[in-house]
Every structure is written in structure tokens, then in C-alpha cells.
N, C-alpha and C positions, 0 to 999 in steps of 0.2 A: 271787117270781113275781108278775108284774103282768098284769092283764087288759087285753088289746088286742083290736082287731077287724082281721081280715084281709079286705080289701075288694078286689074285682076288677071292673073295668069290662068288661062282656060285650056291651054294645050300644053302637052309635055315638051320639055326641051331634049328628051332622049332622041338620039339619032339626028339631031340638028347640027349644023356647022358650029365649030368652036366659038366663033365670034357671036353667034346668036345666044349660045349658052352663057357666055361671059356678059353679054348685055343684060340678060335676065338676072344674073347675079348682081350686076351693078345697080339694077333697080330694086334689089333687096329680096328677090324671090328665092325660096328654097324648095318649095313644093307646089303642086298644082292647087288651084282654087284659093291661093293666098291673095289678100288684098292689101295694097299699100297706098297711102296718101302721099303724093310727091308734089313739090312746088311746080307751078305752071311757068316754066321758063324754056327758052330755046333748046337747052341741052337735054332736058327731060323729054321734050317733044320729039327731038331727033332720035333718042333711044327708043321711044315708044313707036315711032314711025318705022324704025329698023326691024322691029319684031312685032309689028301690028297684027300679023296673022296668028300670033300666039296669045294675044291679049284682048281684053275687053276694057274700055276706059270711058270715063265721063268726067266732065268738069263739075266741080262742087265749090260752094262758098263755105269756108271754114272760119268760125269766129274764134279768135285767139285771145 
């Protein structure tokens, strides 16, 4: 069982600063209400923290 983060983009990146749009792209988002499973590491936590007002996230256990 591996710890991962389930992240969903719930607010649009339209009209947001360029850095926030690029951070959402780096997390793999292309449109609203997309969900991505990302590794739980400090780099991902930092990106999520940077645009937390646009996201909904939760920790999940993934069996690989």
C-alpha cells in the first residue's frame, strides 16, 4: 500500500496569475473537475499548497 494524494481541480485557472496556471498544468490538469492521483512527497505537497484555493485533495492508500 502506497500513500498517494487524490487531487481535483474545482475552480478555474482563468484570470489567475501565470504561476498558478503553470502549477496546475504541472500537476496534470487541463480542465475543471479533473482528478489526478499524485505521489505524496514534499514537491507535490508544495504545489498543492501553492494553489490550494483552486483544489480539493485527500490522502488515499493505493495498492500497486
